[in-house]
C-alpha positions in Angstrom: 80.5 90.5 90.7 81.6 93.8 92.0 83.8 96.4 90.3 86.3 98.7 92.0 88.8 101.2 90.7 91.8 101.7 93.0 94.3 104.5 92.8 97.8 103.1 93.2 101.0 105.1 93.6 104.5 103.8 92.7 103.7 102.2 89.4 106.1 103.3 86.7 106.7 100.7 84.0 105.5 97.5 82.3 107.0 95.4 85.1 104.7 97.1 87.6 101.7 96.3 85.4 102.6 92.7 85.1 103.3 92.4 88.9 99.9 93.8 89.9 97.9 92.0 87.1 99.7 88.7 87.9 99.4 88.9 91.7 95.8 90.2 91.9 94.7 88.1 89.0 95.9 85.0 90.8 93.5 85.6 93.7 90.6 83.2 93.9 87.5 85.3 93.2 89.1 87.9 90.9 87.6 87.8 87.4 89.5 90.7 85.7 92.3 93.1 86.5 93.3 96.0 84.3 96.1 98.4 85.2 96.1 101.9 83.6 99.7 103.0 84.2 99.3 106.5 82.9 96.4 107.3 85.3 97.7 105.2 88.2 94.5 103.2 88.4 93.7 99.5 88.8 90.3 98.2 87.8 89.2 94.9 89.4 86.1 92.8 88.9 85.8 90.4 91.8 83.3 88.2 93.7 83.1 89.7 97.2 81.8 86.3 98.5 85.2 84.8 97.7 87.7 87.6 98.1 87.6 90.8 100.1 88.6 94.2 98.9 91.1 94.4 101.8 92.8 91.2 100.4 93.1 92.8 97.0 94.6 96.0 98.5 97.0 94.0 100.6 98.1 92.0 97.6 98.9 95.2 95.8 100.7 96.5 98.9 102.7 93.3 99.1 104.0 94.0 95.6 105.5 97.3 96.8 102.9 99.7 95.7 100.7 102.0 97.7 96.9 101.9 97.4 95.4 105.3 98.2 
């Protein structure tokens, strides 16, 4: 497992948290997703042999948020 903390712009409410946690959490190979709305951070534990960091970032982008 690997851990990454991503800075994400555009999150403003509980719906944003649910959208990101739901979409990223549904990816095969992602073990844990925690969104810190106040800090604009998303922590992800994932298996890099199953899912790439680029796929995780694209999934967040697809929800309408910007990964910095």
